[in-house]
N, C-alpha and C positions, 0 to 999 in steps of 0.2 A: 085343425080349424083356426084359422085366423080371422075370423070376424072381428071387426071393429078395431084391428091393428092398423092402424093408418101409418102413411109414410114408407118408402122405399129404402132397404137394407144397404143397396146399392155396394152388395159383395164385402162390407168392413162391419168392424167391431163399433159400438157405441161410441167409444173415444176417437177413433180415427175418424169416423162418418162425422160428427161436431166439428173436428179438427178442418176438416175437408171440407166441408159448407162454409165455414167460417172465412178461410183461407178465399174460397170461391166467390163470396160476397163482397169482401174487401176487395179480391181484383176486377169484379163486375162494377162495382161502383167506383174506383178508380178509372177504368177503363171505357165503363160505359158502353161495353160491348165484349161478348165472350162466346167462345167458339167451344162445344163440349158436347157430352152425349146427352140424348134426349132425354133419358132417365133422370140425369143430374140436374140438367136445364131446369126440369120440372120441380124439382125438390128446391132448387135454389131459387126460384121466382118469389115463391110467397115469404122466404127470408130477407130478400134485399127490400120488397115492396114494402115489408114491417120497416125496414130501416128507414124507408124514405118517410113514412107516415111518422113515424118518431121525429125525423126531421122536420115536418109540418109543426110538431107542435111546439119545437122551438122552447122548451121549457127546461130548467138544469136539471131534472129527472131526466128527461128524455134524453138529453146530450149525455148524461152518464151512464144509460143503456146501452146508446151507440155505440158508444167508446170502449164499453165492457165488451161488447160482443167482436166488432172491426178488431183486425189484428195493426190498423194503422192510424193513429192520432190525426196524421194528415187529409187520411179519408174520410174520417168523420168529419173533420172541419168541412170538407167539401160538400157533403152531405146536407150540412147546415147551410152553407153559406151561396153554392151553388146548383145541386141538383133539388131540393126540396123547395126552395122558391118556384123555379121552372114549373112545379106540378102543385101549385097552391089553388087552384081553380079544379083541378082533378082530383074526384073523390075514389082513387085508387086505379088498378091496372096501369102502372107506370112502366110496364115492360111489355115487349113480345116475344115471343118464341119462333124461330123460323125454322124449319125442317132443311137442311143443308145436305147431304149427302150418307153415303156411307164410306166408314174409315175402311181405308186400302188394307192395313195389317190384320186386324180379327172381325171386318163386316159390321161393326157397332155403328147404331144409327147418330149422326153427329148434329146438332142443332145449334143455330145461332141463338143468343137471348143477348138482346140489346133492349136500351130505354129508349122510350115512345119520343120522338124529338132528335135522338143523337142521328137518327138518317141514314140506314142502310143502305137504302133504294137512292135515297139523294145521294151518296158517295158513287155507289153504283154509276148512277148517270153523270157524275161528277168527273168520275174516272174514264166513263166512254169516252166524253166530251174535252179532257185533255188528250185521252190517245188520239182522237179522232184530229186534235189541232197538231199534235207532235207529226203524226204522218202527212198533212198537208204542208206540213213547215218542210219538212224533209222531201217531199216531191218537188216543192218549189226552189228548195236549195239544189237538188239534183238537177234540174232542167237549168238554173242557173249555172251552175258547173260546166253542163255540157256545152251551153251557148259560148262561154269563156276559152273554154278548151277548141273549140271550131275556130273560133275568131283569133287565137294565138297559134294554130295551127296554119290558117289561112296568111298569114303576114310574112314569116320567111321561115320555113320549113328547111330547107335545102342547106342553107348555111349554119344553121344552130346546129342541125343535127349531123351536119359531116364533121364539125367542130367537138361535137360529144361523142361522138363513135370510137374515135380512136381513143380519147383518155378512158373511156369504159371497158375496152380491152384489155389495155395496158393495167389497170386497176384488177380486172380480172385476173390476169396471168400474174401477177406478182401476189396476189392472196393465194393461186393455188399453188405457187411455189413453195410460199410459207408453209402451208398444209402438209404439203408432201414431205418436205423436210421433218415436221414434226411428228409424222407416221413415222419416217424411217427412224428418228431418236427412240420411239417408244417401241417399235420391232429389236431394235438393239437391246434394249434394257430387258 
């Protein structure tokens, strides 16, 4: 029976599990968003939120605790300078877990964990708008090119085409002669 044994083992021994979670917390706070498996995200959340709560205290002791846990001093500085002030009015609940998909290789359930306010939903809307604008611009550019091509074709198609056709035929014939000479040399060798 495992009564009152909290936490997930995540298929790792204690030292590996601790190191993995420290690395994940550091990466999560650095990028403010992480795609991982659902159980790992659920284990990661309280640890990351504890770092943010320590960042809100902004005492020397809290700074030392955060630097001792996180793997990067730059990320520790970011917690105190950028992340903690954003959540100064919020009493916890700094992150959200969004179920994402089942991983292709092994079917593990993946999740996105992100800080509130970093805006996955906002990013998705912005990406959709940007893609829509690119599509509209491409359609407009294609329409302009077609109208320009029609206009140039209407001006003097017979004279330009007559001049370009013999030149293109002679260039193709020369290229064909050179390639056949190369083939003959390769056959001899």
